[in-house]
gemmi code that builds the backbone of each chain (N, CA, C; Angstrom):
import gemmi

chains = {
    "A": [
        ("UNK", (0.686, -1.123, -0.288), (0.045, -0.182, -0.064), (1.180, 1.335, -0.334)),
        ("UNK", (2.216, 1.419, 0.430), (3.045, 2.630, 0.772), (3.503, 2.887, -0.277)),
        ("UNK", (3.638, 1.400, -1.140), (4.520, 1.711, -2.157), (3.891, 1.909, -3.554)),
        ("UNK", (2.107, 2.094, -3.384), (1.282, 2.284, -4.349), (1.301, 3.522, -4.029)),
        ("UNK", (0.819, 4.566, -3.088), (0.532, 5.532, -2.804), (2.074, 6.634, -3.384)),
        ("UNK", (3.451, 5.817, -3.253), (4.575, 6.569, -3.649), (4.705, 6.691, -4.743)),
        ("UNK", (4.362, 5.693, -5.780), (4.142, 6.089, -7.154), (3.247, 7.065, -7.570)),
        ("UNK", (2.053, 6.740, -6.444), (1.375, 7.455, -7.318), (1.472, 9.233, -7.439)),
        ("UNK", (1.859, 9.595, -6.444), (2.197, 10.894, -6.376), (3.485, 11.415, -7.257)),
        ("UNK", (4.641, 10.368, -7.473), (5.488, 10.711, -8.342), (4.868, 10.670, -9.607)),
        ("UNK", (3.857, 9.693, -9.538), (3.081, 9.544, -11.299), (2.412, 11.657, -11.427)),
        ("UNK", (1.764, 11.491, -10.083), (1.085, 12.945, -10.021), (1.779, 14.176, -10.362)),
        ("UNK", (3.130, 14.157, -9.833), (4.324, 14.895, -9.801), (4.206, 14.881, -11.821)),
        ("UNK", (4.814, 13.884, -12.169), (5.109, 14.238, -13.447), (4.335, 14.286, -14.321)),
        ("UNK", (2.980, 14.459, -13.805), (1.664, 14.645, -14.763), (1.284, 16.558, -14.451)),
        ("UNK", (1.900, 16.918, -13.352), (1.513, 18.225, -13.022), (2.169, 18.866, -13.679)),
        ("UNK", (3.931, 18.042, -13.343), (4.679, 19.735, -13.705), (4.644, 19.787, -15.830)),
        ("UNK", (4.536, 18.546, -16.166), (3.850, 18.104, -17.246), (3.076, 19.391, -17.840)),
        ("UNK", (1.764, 19.562, -17.342), (0.937, 20.112, -17.315), (1.554, 21.768, -17.520)),
        ("UNK", (2.366, 22.051, -16.421), (2.980, 23.593, -16.516), (3.834, 23.507, -17.295)),
        ("UNK", (4.409, 22.895, -17.633), (5.315, 22.971, -19.298), (4.282, 23.212, -20.349)),
        ("UNK", (3.049, 22.353, -20.626), (2.182, 22.769, -21.618), (1.818, 24.319, -21.336)),
        ("UNK", (1.168, 24.303, -20.389), (0.496, 25.957, -20.112), (1.592, 26.824, -20.113)),
        ("UNK", (2.648, 26.808, -20.065), (3.786, 27.630, -19.810), (3.640, 27.943, -21.434)),
        ("UNK", (3.373, 27.123, -21.874), (3.562, 27.381, -23.796), (2.559, 27.883, -24.333)),
        ("UNK", (1.285, 27.208, -24.074), (0.525, 27.981, -25.131), (-0.808, 28.853, -24.070)),
        ("UNK", (-0.523, 28.215, -22.579), (-1.868, 29.278, -22.045), (-1.653, 30.598, -22.097)),
        ("UNK", (-2.405, 31.728, -21.819), (-1.939, 33.101, -21.811), (-0.709, 33.540, -20.921)),
        ("UNK", (-0.259, 34.501, -21.500), (0.970, 34.666, -20.608), (0.687, 35.377, -19.083)),
        ("UNK", (1.388, 35.050, -17.846), (0.995, 36.090, -16.921), (0.650, 37.460, -16.459)),
        ("UNK", (1.337, 38.228, -17.549), (1.644, 39.749, -17.612), (0.431, 40.275, -18.775)),
        ("UNK", (-0.589, 41.018, -18.353), (-1.353, 41.894, -19.630), (-0.920, 43.306, -19.786)),
        ("UNK", (-1.269, 43.985, -20.933), (-0.981, 45.403, -21.111), (0.538, 46.051, -21.225)),
        ("UNK", (1.293, 44.586, -21.371), (2.768, 45.420, -22.000), (2.920, 44.851, -23.591)),
        ("UNK", (3.912, 45.784, -23.640), (3.897, 45.418, -25.203), (4.913, 44.000, -25.375)),
        ("UNK", (5.567, 43.341, -24.774), (5.865, 42.046, -25.117), (5.628, 40.785, -23.924)),
        ("UNK", (4.394, 40.558, -24.055), (4.028, 39.928, -22.799), (4.517, 38.305, -22.676)),
        ("UNK", (4.924, 37.466, -24.190), (5.342, 36.426, -24.344), (6.695, 36.102, -23.192)),
        ("UNK", (7.614, 37.299, -22.882), (8.731, 37.273, -22.415), (8.409, 36.611, -20.739)),
        ("UNK", (7.366, 37.206, -20.407), (6.753, 36.875, -19.100), (6.399, 35.661, -18.687)),
        ("UNK", (6.201, 34.569, -19.664), (6.123, 33.061, -19.703), (6.897, 32.774, -18.890)),
        ("UNK", (8.216, 32.904, -18.940), (9.103, 32.414, -17.753), (9.192, 32.529, -16.318)),
        ("UNK", (8.108, 33.318, -15.656), (7.486, 33.807, -14.626), (6.858, 32.097, -14.160)),
        ("UNK", (6.522, 31.647, -14.671), (5.759, 30.250, -14.547), (6.743, 29.201, -13.577)),
        ("UNK", (7.876, 29.598, -13.829), (9.463, 29.033, -13.465), (10.524, 29.446, -12.496)),
        ("UNK", (10.654, 31.008, -13.120), (11.372, 31.816, -12.344), (10.770, 31.989, -10.697)),
        ("UNK", (9.432, 32.118, -10.735), (8.882, 32.249, -9.227), (8.791, 31.178, -8.805)),
        ("UNK", (8.557, 29.802, -9.369), (8.493, 28.650, -7.999), (9.703, 28.529, -7.583)),
        ("UNK", (11.100, 28.624, -8.425), (12.482, 28.097, -8.386), (12.709, 29.176, -6.874)),
        ("UNK", (12.415, 30.927, -7.352), (12.750, 31.274, -5.835), (12.277, 30.825, -4.654)),
        ("UNK", (10.684, 30.740, -5.413), (9.954, 29.937, -3.717), (11.003, 28.989, -3.055)),
        ("UNK", (10.926, 27.757, -4.028), (11.514, 27.187, -3.459), (13.507, 27.140, -2.722)),
        ("UNK", (14.032, 28.150, -3.205), (14.807, 28.951, -2.764), (14.844, 28.887, -1.250)),
        ("UNK", (14.166, 29.550, -0.910), (13.368, 30.461, -0.277), (13.074, 29.482, 1.080)),
        ("UNK", (12.280, 28.553, 0.721), (11.743, 27.490, 1.789), (13.009, 26.804, 2.068)),
        ("UNK", (13.653, 26.291, 1.190), (15.084, 25.476, 1.437), (15.886, 25.778, 2.570)),
        ("UNK", (16.133, 27.540, 2.482), (17.014, 27.695, 2.879), (16.379, 27.789, 4.522)),
        ("UNK", (14.860, 27.944, 4.497), (14.081, 27.864, 5.719), (14.232, 26.988, 6.377)),
        ("UNK", (14.111, 25.413, 5.662), (14.203, 24.114, 6.267), (16.125, 23.936, 6.616)),
        ("UNK", (17.000, 24.759, 5.924), (17.945, 24.238, 6.881), (18.386, 25.178, 8.226)),
        ("UNK", (17.582, 26.406, 8.308), (17.220, 27.313, 9.305), (17.252, 26.352, 10.284)),
        ("UNK", (15.719, 26.041, 9.804), (14.505, 25.040, 11.055), (15.703, 23.622, 11.814)),
        ("UNK", (16.298, 22.556, 10.545), (17.716, 22.117, 10.852), (18.421, 22.230, 11.975)),
        ("UNK", (19.010, 23.226, 11.471), (19.952, 24.173, 12.392), (19.843, 24.521, 13.425)),
        ("UNK", (18.354, 24.834, 13.975), (18.593, 25.425, 15.373), (17.913, 23.646, 16.098)),
        ("UNK", (17.551, 22.808, 15.326), (16.952, 21.552, 15.688), (18.351, 20.894, 16.128)),
        ("UNK", (19.075, 21.029, 15.251), (20.798, 20.397, 16.057), (21.293, 21.026, 17.249)),
        ("UNK", (21.392, 22.922, 17.098), (22.008, 23.475, 18.301), (21.094, 23.029, 19.673)),
        ("UNK", (19.752, 22.393, 19.607), (18.948, 21.951, 20.852), (19.142, 20.849, 20.950)),
        ("UNK", (19.453, 19.892, 19.625), (19.483, 18.624, 20.313), (20.870, 17.545, 20.516)),
        ("UNK", (21.994, 18.436, 19.181), (22.937, 18.317, 19.344), (23.390, 16.945, 18.418)),
        ("UNK", (22.553, 16.638, 17.987), (22.394, 15.116, 16.935), (22.382, 15.490, 15.599)),
        ("UNK", (23.930, 14.763, 14.898), (24.460, 15.034, 13.352), (23.224, 15.207, 12.546)),
        ("UNK", (22.653, 14.348, 12.433), (21.144, 13.880, 11.855), (20.811, 15.300, 11.497)),
        ("UNK", (20.648, 16.033, 12.305), (19.937, 17.307, 11.705), (21.027, 18.173, 11.499)),
        ("UNK", (22.506, 18.048, 11.478), (23.211, 18.737, 10.386), (23.358, 18.534, 9.103)),
        ("UNK", (23.005, 16.959, 8.948), (22.820, 16.647, 7.556), (22.005, 17.199, 7.051)),
        ("UNK", (20.960, 16.884, 7.834), (19.451, 17.564, 7.196), (19.284, 18.914, 6.816)),
        ("UNK", (19.900, 19.664, 7.401), (20.479, 21.299, 7.250), (21.491, 21.426, 6.260)),
        ("UNK", (22.160, 20.794, 6.097), (23.431, 21.124, 4.756), (22.809, 20.879, 3.630)),
        ("UNK", (22.146, 19.441, 3.677), (21.108, 19.202, 2.313), (20.252, 20.142, 1.839)),
        ("UNK", (19.460, 20.598, 3.196), (18.658, 21.833, 2.419), (19.316, 22.674, 1.773)),
        ("UNK", (20.491, 23.055, 2.635), (21.227, 24.204, 1.830), (21.477, 24.190, 0.211)),
        ("UNK", (22.613, 22.850, 0.356), (22.659, 22.444, -1.230), (21.740, 22.756, -1.898)),
        ("UNK", (20.663, 22.325, -1.614), (19.244, 22.193, -3.070), (19.150, 23.552, -2.771)),
        ("UNK", (18.883, 24.140, -1.813), (18.506, 25.868, -2.085), (19.415, 26.881, -3.240)),
        ("UNK", (20.657, 26.398, -2.665), (21.537, 27.179, -3.736), (21.577, 27.043, -5.299)),
        ("UNK", (21.234, 25.333, -5.376), (20.887, 24.800, -6.926), (19.693, 25.789, -7.459)),
        ("UNK", (18.679, 25.598, -6.445), (17.773, 26.226, -6.974), (17.640, 27.723, -7.159)),
        ("UNK", (18.617, 28.553, -6.203), (18.983, 30.146, -6.242), (19.450, 29.940, -7.531)),
        ("UNK", (20.412, 29.008, -8.096), (21.388, 29.573, -9.476), (20.400, 29.433, -10.349)),
        ("UNK", (19.495, 28.490, -10.453), (18.545, 28.156, -11.319), (17.486, 29.529, -11.216)),
        ("UNK", (17.266, 30.127, -10.416), (16.447, 31.299, -10.003), (17.271, 32.446, -10.738)),
        ("UNK", (18.604, 32.610, -10.730), (19.183, 33.606, -11.469), (19.310, 33.441, -12.766)),
        ("UNK", (19.508, 32.047, -13.105), (20.041, 32.319, -14.700), (18.388, 32.274, -15.377)),
        ("UNK", (17.242, 31.709, -14.958), (16.339, 32.060, -15.533), (16.013, 33.675, -15.333)),
        ("UNK", (16.201, 34.476, -14.353), (15.474, 35.867, -14.152), (16.847, 37.068, -15.217)),
        ("UNK", (17.794, 35.919, -15.680), (19.013, 36.671, -16.542), (18.420, 36.502, -17.684)),
        ("UNK", (18.023, 35.416, -18.465), (17.554, 35.302, -19.303), (15.853, 36.109, -20.043)),
        ("UNK", (15.689, 36.393, -18.643), (14.123, 37.328, -18.804), (14.606, 38.742, -18.837)),
        ("UNK", (15.660, 38.903, -18.209), (16.709, 40.604, -18.330), (16.957, 40.610, -19.394)),
        ("UNK", (17.482, 39.942, -20.088), (18.148, 39.637, -21.637), (17.343, 39.854, -22.623)),
        ("UNK", (15.785, 39.745, -22.318), (14.587, 40.044, -23.219), (14.321, 41.535, -23.029)),
        ("UNK", (13.777, 41.719, -21.621), (12.870, 42.766, -21.485), (14.105, 44.118, -20.960)),
        ("UNK", (15.386, 44.092, -20.376), (15.786, 45.204, -19.864), (16.976, 45.318, -21.142)),
        ("UNK", (17.271, 44.413, -21.837), (18.168, 44.359, -22.804), (19.808, 43.700, -23.120)),
        ("UNK", (19.930, 43.254, -21.294), (21.015, 43.035, -21.208), (21.025, 41.769, -20.054)),
        ("UNK", (21.670, 40.557, -20.141), (22.093, 39.493, -19.218), (21.667, 40.052, -17.594)),
        ("UNK", (22.622, 40.762, -17.225), (23.146, 41.458, -16.111), (22.925, 42.717, -15.761)),
        ("UNK", (22.004, 43.655, -14.869), (21.720, 45.251, -14.925), (22.228, 45.806, -13.821)),
        ("UNK", (22.793, 45.108, -13.079), (23.091, 45.530, -11.625), (21.575, 45.910, -10.849)),
        ("UNK", (20.474, 45.616, -11.157), (19.323, 45.899, -10.681), (19.310, 45.568, -9.031)),
        ("UNK", (18.289, 45.627, -8.701), (18.494, 45.711, -6.768), (18.193, 44.037, -6.627)),
        ("UNK", (17.252, 43.595, -7.126), (16.876, 42.107, -7.497), (18.043, 40.854, -7.726)),
        ("UNK", (18.906, 41.538, -8.983), (19.991, 40.371, -9.811), (20.816, 40.715, -8.256)),
        ("UNK", (21.268, 41.823, -8.127), (22.116, 42.056, -6.636), (22.089, 41.167, -5.681)),
        ("UNK", (20.658, 41.111, -5.190), (20.606, 40.611, -3.927), (20.634, 39.075, -4.079)),
        ("UNK", (19.906, 38.762, -4.841), (20.478, 36.980, -5.465), (21.944, 36.728, -5.425)),
        ("UNK", (22.838, 37.406, -6.366), (23.812, 37.490, -6.412), (24.550, 37.455, -4.466)),
        ("UNK", (23.970, 38.082, -4.058), (24.590, 38.369, -2.341), (24.155, 36.966, -1.756)),
        ("UNK", (22.795, 36.732, -1.961), (22.190, 35.539, -1.497), (23.294, 34.399, -1.806)),
        ("UNK", (23.640, 34.115, -3.195), (24.202, 33.047, -3.625), (25.870, 33.171, -2.819)),
        ("UNK", (26.345, 34.197, -2.683), (27.545, 34.482, -1.912), (27.521, 34.142, -0.726)),
        ("UNK", (26.890, 34.675, -0.062), (26.195, 34.187, 1.704), (26.551, 32.509, 1.923)),
        ("UNK", (25.666, 32.016, 0.145), (25.723, 30.329, 0.633), (26.776, 29.260, 0.017)),
        ("UNK", (27.568, 30.442, -0.377), (28.817, 30.004, -0.966), (29.672, 29.978, 0.119)),
        ("UNK", (29.901, 30.967, 1.042), (30.747, 31.494, 2.054), (30.484, 30.087, 3.233)),
        ("UNK", (29.179, 29.701, 3.259), (28.655, 28.514, 4.091), (29.561, 27.250, 3.342)),
        ("UNK", (29.316, 27.342, 2.862), (29.587, 25.677, 2.371), (31.489, 25.822, 2.158)),
        ("UNK", (32.474, 27.053, 1.854), (33.565, 27.368, 2.075), (33.625, 26.518, 3.903)),
        ("UNK", (33.035, 27.290, 4.735), (33.022, 27.336, 6.187), (33.191, 25.676, 6.272)),
        ("UNK", (32.079, 25.144, 5.674), (32.039, 23.548, 6.137), (33.049, 22.534, 5.614)),
        ("UNK", (33.782, 23.592, 4.484), (34.838, 22.631, 3.949), (36.126, 22.801, 4.712)),
        ("UNK", (36.263, 24.233, 5.420), (37.364, 24.313, 6.064), (37.646, 23.699, 7.864)),
        ("UNK", (36.263, 23.058, 8.327), (36.144, 22.545, 9.812), (36.509, 21.043, 9.172)),
        ("UNK", (36.643, 20.438, 10.123), (37.444, 19.139, 10.382), (36.589, 18.374, 11.308)),
        ("UNK", (36.699, 19.093, 12.480), (35.630, 18.509, 13.306), (34.543, 18.840, 13.438)),
        ("UNK", (33.610, 17.454, 13.259), (32.191, 17.404, 12.766), (31.060, 18.169, 13.803)),
        ("UNK", (31.569, 17.991, 15.141), (30.650, 18.878, 15.976), (30.649, 20.269, 15.706)),
        ("UNK", (32.331, 20.533, 15.908), (32.300, 21.972, 15.823), (31.612, 22.595, 14.130)),
        ("UNK", (31.841, 21.560, 12.914), (31.347, 22.136, 11.859), (29.867, 22.081, 11.974)),
        ("UNK", (29.170, 21.183, 12.802), (27.942, 21.241, 12.291), (27.072, 22.556, 13.605)),
        ("UNK", (28.128, 22.910, 14.603), (27.587, 23.859, 15.116), (27.900, 25.105, 14.585)),
        ("UNK", (29.177, 25.626, 13.864), (28.848, 27.055, 12.995), (28.045, 26.931, 12.158)),
        ("UNK", (27.881, 25.893, 11.547), (27.005, 25.504, 10.103), (25.825, 25.909, 10.810)),
        ("UNK", (25.214, 25.444, 11.791), (23.883, 25.599, 12.101), (23.388, 27.039, 12.721)),
        ("UNK", (24.876, 27.759, 13.144), (24.462, 29.598, 13.668), (24.650, 29.877, 12.066)),
        ("UNK", (25.222, 29.520, 11.461), (25.279, 30.521, 9.871), (23.897, 30.364, 9.381)),
        ("UNK", (23.357, 28.999, 9.169), (22.094, 28.878, 8.428), (21.016, 30.310, 8.877)),
        ("UNK", (21.334, 29.970, 10.795), (20.410, 30.953, 10.882), (20.171, 32.629, 10.462)),
        ("UNK", (21.908, 33.137, 10.568), (21.955, 34.218, 9.903), (21.903, 34.596, 8.440)),
        ("UNK", (22.024, 32.784, 7.784), (22.265, 33.084, 6.570), (20.499, 33.148, 6.031)),
        ("UNK", (19.681, 32.598, 6.757), (18.085, 32.842, 6.538), (17.458, 34.175, 6.534)),
        ("UNK", (18.066, 34.885, 7.880), (18.201, 36.297, 7.968), (18.063, 37.019, 6.754)),
        ("UNK", (19.697, 36.725, 5.939), (19.839, 37.349, 5.027), (19.031, 37.270, 3.778)),
        ("UNK", (18.627, 35.993, 3.534), (17.381, 35.546, 2.316), (16.179, 36.405, 2.550)),
        ("UNK", (15.644, 36.503, 4.010), (14.550, 37.275, 3.849), (14.845, 39.060, 3.527)),
        ("UNK", (16.134, 39.561, 4.091), (16.298, 40.795, 3.769), (16.945, 40.782, 2.155)),
        ("UNK", (17.394, 40.174, 1.397), (17.546, 40.087, 0.487), (16.365, 39.706, -0.620)),
        ("UNK", (15.821, 38.508, -0.410), (14.425, 38.484, -1.198), (13.296, 39.401, -1.156)),
        ("UNK", (13.088, 39.967, -0.036), (11.846, 40.238, 0.181), (11.691, 41.912, 0.801)),
        ("UNK", (12.757, 42.275, 1.134), (12.846, 43.768, 1.904), (13.257, 44.379, 0.413)),
        ("UNK", (15.174, 44.412, 0.479), (15.585, 45.390, -0.210), (15.267, 45.571, -1.289)),
        ("UNK", (14.995, 44.460, -2.317), (14.138, 44.971, -3.751), (12.736, 45.846, -4.093)),
        ("UNK", (12.278, 45.454, -2.687), (10.819, 46.272, -2.934), (10.921, 47.553, -2.219)),
        ("UNK", (11.963, 48.120, -1.585), (12.531, 49.487, -0.779), (13.281, 49.901, -2.277)),
        ("UNK", (14.033, 49.615, -3.340), (15.238, 50.133, -3.848), (14.291, 50.158, -5.245)),
        ("UNK", (14.109, 51.107, -5.508), (14.040, 51.139, -7.113), (14.898, 50.470, -8.276)),
        ("UNK", (14.052, 49.815, -8.920), (14.365, 48.894, -9.824), (14.057, 48.594, -11.105)),
        ("UNK", (14.608, 47.814, -11.906), (13.471, 47.091, -13.064), (12.690, 46.283, -13.007)),
        ("UNK", (12.906, 45.150, -11.907), (12.437, 44.048, -11.650), (10.676, 44.437, -11.357)),
        ("UNK", (10.183, 43.883, -11.848), (8.145, 43.717, -11.701), (8.330, 43.950, -9.709)),
        ("UNK", (7.633, 44.710, -9.116), (7.260, 44.828, -7.818), (8.246, 45.797, -7.288)),
        ("UNK", (9.346, 46.356, -7.634), (9.867, 47.411, -7.548), (9.195, 48.782, -7.414)),
        ("UNK", (10.215, 49.660, -6.345), (8.943, 50.981, -6.153), (9.738, 51.727, -7.071)),
        ("UNK", (9.138, 52.893, -7.693), (8.882, 54.425, -8.123), (10.214, 53.809, -9.596)),
        ("UNK", (9.629, 52.949, -10.895), (9.926, 52.526, -11.741), (9.371, 52.135, -13.019)),
        ("UNK", (9.630, 52.327, -14.456), (8.644, 52.293, -15.427), (8.783, 51.125, -15.332)),
        ("UNK", (9.520, 49.793, -15.460), (9.372, 48.524, -15.523), (8.798, 47.466, -14.477)),
        ("UNK", (8.439, 48.732, -12.778), (8.447, 47.758, -11.595), (7.039, 47.491, -11.770)),
        ("UNK", (6.460, 47.200, -12.143), (4.666, 46.938, -12.417), (4.881, 45.189, -11.722)),
        ("UNK", (3.542, 45.631, -11.126), (3.269, 44.467, -10.044), (2.689, 43.564, -11.312)),
        ("UNK", (2.810, 42.099, -11.259), (2.007, 41.338, -12.068), (0.771, 40.812, -11.441)),
        ("UNK", (-0.287, 41.329, -11.718), (-1.957, 40.588, -11.296), (-2.136, 39.531, -12.183)),
        ("UNK", (-1.810, 38.406, -11.510), (-2.804, 37.220, -12.649), (-4.134, 37.286, -12.364)),
        ("UNK", (-4.437, 36.942, -13.853), (-5.863, 36.044, -14.129), (-6.364, 35.064, -13.764)),
        ("UNK", (-7.463, 34.346, -13.081), (-8.132, 32.921, -12.532), (-7.271, 32.103, -13.636)),
        ("UNK", (-7.298, 32.351, -14.755), (-6.717, 31.411, -16.087), (-5.116, 31.094, -15.935)),
        ("UNK", (-4.604, 32.383, -15.486), (-2.914, 32.113, -15.638), (-2.725, 31.317, -14.061)),
        ("UNK", (-3.668, 31.829, -13.117), (-3.389, 30.648, -11.928), (-3.546, 29.568, -12.673)),
        ("UNK", (-3.867, 29.047, -12.876), (-4.569, 28.103, -13.340), (-3.052, 26.744, -13.336)),
        ("UNK", (-2.255, 27.786, -14.184), (-0.731, 26.931, -14.321), (-0.242, 27.441, -13.332)),
        ("UNK", (0.177, 28.294, -12.701), (1.101, 29.114, -11.713), (0.876, 28.641, -10.620)),
        ("UNK", (-0.064, 28.101, -9.755), (-0.484, 27.454, -8.382), (-0.051, 25.923, -8.779)),
        ("UNK", (-0.061, 25.078, -9.983), (0.357, 24.161, -10.260), (1.997, 23.990, -10.318)),
        ("UNK", (2.328, 25.003, -10.290), (3.738, 25.372, -11.006), (4.192, 25.029, -9.307)),
        ("UNK", (3.834, 25.938, -8.126), (4.067, 26.246, -7.094), (4.125, 24.813, -6.574)),
        ("UNK", (3.218, 24.337, -6.938), (3.265, 22.677, -5.977), (4.041, 22.055, -6.536)),
        ("UNK", (3.718, 22.243, -7.826), (4.979, 20.980, -8.460), (6.477, 21.197, -8.387)),
        ("UNK", (6.714, 22.193, -7.940), (8.596, 22.376, -7.701), (9.068, 21.999, -6.422)),
        ("UNK", (7.844, 22.262, -5.288), (7.943, 21.908, -3.719), (7.969, 21.181, -3.521)),
        ("UNK", (7.067, 19.839, -4.534), (6.904, 18.265, -4.384), (8.573, 18.026, -5.170)),
        ("UNK", (8.974, 18.629, -6.627), (10.052, 18.113, -6.980), (11.201, 18.364, -5.777)),
        ("UNK", (11.005, 19.325, -5.138), (12.166, 19.628, -4.043), (11.961, 18.803, -2.883)),
        ("UNK", (10.933, 18.368, -2.248), (10.889, 17.627, -1.477), (11.632, 15.844, -2.027)),
        ("UNK", (11.330, 15.464, -3.240), (11.566, 14.397, -3.733), (12.708, 14.137, -3.258)),
        ("UNK", (13.938, 15.253, -3.810), (14.879, 15.075, -3.935), (15.681, 15.300, -2.803)),
        ("UNK", (14.836, 16.048, -2.080), (15.528, 16.870, -0.521), (15.723, 15.194, -0.073)),
        ("UNK", (14.835, 14.371, -0.231), (14.573, 13.074, 0.811), (15.648, 12.033, 0.069)),
        ("UNK", (15.701, 11.964, -1.287), (16.787, 11.047, -2.116), (18.128, 11.449, -1.393)),
        ("UNK", (18.228, 12.699, -1.689), (19.965, 13.564, -1.140), (20.410, 13.005, 0.182)),
        ("UNK", (18.915, 13.307, 1.332), (19.313, 12.818, 2.391), (19.621, 11.376, 2.477)),
        ("UNK", (19.057, 10.568, 2.242), (19.001, 9.150, 1.845), (20.561, 8.697, 1.835)),
        ("UNK", (20.888, 9.313, 0.268), (22.694, 9.085, -0.004), (23.377, 9.645, 0.742)),
        ("UNK", (23.143, 11.026, 0.905), (24.014, 11.576, 2.319), (24.323, 11.194, 3.562)),
        ("UNK", (23.556, 10.118, 3.852), (23.499, 9.006, 5.183), (24.617, 7.952, 4.875)),
        ("UNK", (24.316, 7.505, 3.579), (25.485, 6.388, 3.148), (26.747, 6.627, 3.234)),
        ("UNK", (26.834, 8.099, 2.792), (27.860, 8.615, 2.602), (28.996, 8.631, 3.973)),
        ("UNK", (27.847, 9.430, 4.752), (28.495, 9.309, 6.103), (28.419, 8.362, 7.125)),
        ("UNK", (28.033, 7.176, 6.550), (28.288, 6.133, 7.183), (29.670, 5.243, 6.897)),
        ("UNK", (29.943, 5.534, 5.323), (30.838, 5.029, 4.843), (32.661, 6.113, 5.264)),
    ],
    "B": [
        ("UNK", (5.160, 26.850, -34.700), (6.589, 26.184, -34.550), (7.348, 26.491, -33.460)),
        ("UNK", (7.456, 27.645, -32.907), (7.893, 28.658, -32.018), (7.627, 27.872, -30.942)),
        ("UNK", (5.941, 27.358, -31.110), (5.574, 27.458, -29.603), (5.854, 25.717, -29.208)),
        ("UNK", (5.535, 25.261, -30.269), (5.414, 23.889, -30.150), (6.865, 22.988, -29.867)),
        ("UNK", (8.053, 23.357, -30.832), (9.093, 23.109, -30.470), (10.049, 22.979, -29.463)),
        ("UNK", (10.111, 23.928, -28.724), (10.449, 24.029, -27.620), (9.625, 23.508, -25.806)),
        ("UNK", (8.333, 23.344, -26.454), (7.048, 22.751, -25.185), (7.809, 21.321, -25.280)),
        ("UNK", (7.833, 20.684, -26.897), (7.939, 19.215, -26.499), (9.615, 19.142, -26.182)),
        ("UNK", (10.775, 20.244, -26.295), (12.022, 19.924, -25.741), (12.046, 19.844, -24.502)),
        ("UNK", (10.975, 20.582, -24.163), (10.957, 20.735, -22.276), (10.477, 19.900, -21.815)),
        ("UNK", (9.451, 19.406, -22.722), (8.736, 17.846, -21.986), (9.580, 16.716, -22.211)),
        ("UNK", (10.178, 16.751, -23.141), (11.375, 15.625, -23.072), (12.562, 15.701, -22.043)),
        ("UNK", (12.787, 16.694, -21.786), (13.754, 17.015, -20.443), (12.952, 17.028, -19.188)),
        ("UNK", (12.060, 17.538, -19.173), (11.426, 16.720, -17.673), (11.150, 15.446, -17.583)),
        ("UNK", (10.449, 14.866, -18.624), (9.982, 13.274, -18.550), (11.564, 12.426, -18.437)),
        ("UNK", (12.796, 12.618, -19.044), (13.970, 12.378, -18.900), (14.521, 12.475, -17.483)),
        ("UNK", (14.350, 13.535, -16.862), (14.889, 13.571, -15.379), (13.996, 13.385, -14.628)),
        ("UNK", (12.382, 12.998, -14.947), (11.707, 12.510, -13.695), (12.026, 10.703, -13.722)),
        ("UNK", (12.383, 10.184, -15.107), (12.751, 8.570, -15.177), (14.011, 8.806, -14.407)),
        ("UNK", (14.900, 9.634, -14.625), (16.312, 9.474, -13.954), (16.394, 9.271, -12.287)),
        ("UNK", (15.123, 10.299, -12.149), (15.517, 10.220, -10.101), (14.886, 9.237, -9.774)),
        ("UNK", (13.690, 8.792, -10.302), (12.901, 7.504, -10.276), (13.760, 6.627, -10.017)),
        ("UNK", (14.756, 6.169, -11.088), (15.505, 5.186, -10.880), (16.600, 5.401, -9.974)),
        ("UNK", (17.466, 6.577, -9.859), (18.283, 6.854, -8.518), (17.717, 6.314, -7.290)),
        ("UNK", (16.065, 6.638, -6.841), (15.519, 6.686, -5.859), (15.114, 5.377, -5.746)),
        ("UNK", (15.283, 4.107, -6.439), (14.834, 2.643, -6.742), (16.229, 2.401, -6.275)),
        ("UNK", (17.404, 2.692, -6.765), (18.652, 2.406, -6.415), (18.932, 2.436, -5.257)),
        ("UNK", (18.386, 3.521, -4.895), (18.885, 3.699, -3.042), (18.019, 2.899, -2.542)),
        ("UNK", (16.772, 2.898, -2.773), (15.781, 2.144, -1.297), (16.529, 0.350, -2.008)),
        ("UNK", (16.964, 0.224, -2.563), (17.637, -1.549, -2.929), (18.719, -1.314, -2.116)),
        ("UNK", (19.267, -0.230, -2.099), (20.663, -0.237, -1.355), (20.274, -0.348, 0.283)),
        ("UNK", (19.246, 0.533, 0.849), (19.132, 0.684, 2.201), (18.511, -0.697, 2.664)),
        ("UNK", (17.937, -1.526, 1.910), (17.018, -2.767, 1.772), (18.277, -3.591, 2.143)),
        ("UNK", (19.602, -3.805, 1.560), (20.765, -4.797, 1.617), (21.146, -3.975, 2.613)),
        ("UNK", (21.339, -3.339, 3.564), (22.377, -2.713, 4.592), (21.638, -2.939, 5.173)),
    ],
}
model = gemmi.Model(1)
for chain_id, residues in chains.items():
    chain = gemmi.Chain(chain_id)
    for i, (resn, *xyz) in enumerate(residues, 1):
        res = gemmi.Residue()
        res.name, res.seqid = resn, gemmi.SeqId(i, " ")
        for name, pos in zip(("N", "CA", "C"), xyz):
            atom = gemmi.Atom()
            atom.name, atom.element = name, gemmi.Element(name[0])
            atom.pos, atom.b_iso = gemmi.Position(*pos), 0.0
            res.add_atom(atom)
        chain.add_residue(res)
    model.add_chain(chain)
structure = gemmi.Structure()
structure.add_model(model)
structure.setup_entities()
């Protein structure tokens, strides 16, 4: 019974993300009233990737706090695995964002506050991995990483939600700029966008559980 | 043409990735059963 439920949700994920891919190409674009609405179709992928980045870094922090409370290295493994996956999704969000920037603003990189903030976030988490690589003692590594993951997540909240919303820029949602229109999605576009959020979050959950099991084998060896 | 070709390429990549993750999942499951 357990195996059957397991395969059912995996097939569900296959169908859901397949619908998102088809919908992203043939359904209406998420932004109306602009000269090139077609380029906004990338938002069906870009926004869920950014959301998963945030969730993964949040999970890394929660597991980090759990380690500090219980001093069990299993929580350190969970925290670092979430941070690795968060960084992979962060790179994907940055790449999809710069593809959008190329066609919307004329260049892959414009030093827009949103682009700068995602670069800062990536650098913060690259420093996290450098820290982990530099410390040999597992207990000390776990303690330092857990503390860093809390600070990293506070930085993630600031760089994703605060800074780009108070600084004028090109990105949709930024204040006081011609390009900073807020995307108001219709019910039809939500039929692609909401499944996309669910599908990317489920995909993250699946890869996370798989990575965790692989990392446990590596740790045991 | 500019819609359907990239759509089918994206679908192909996603299905290939799904099959790859599924095969990895099965391998890891088998390994954990043997340990």
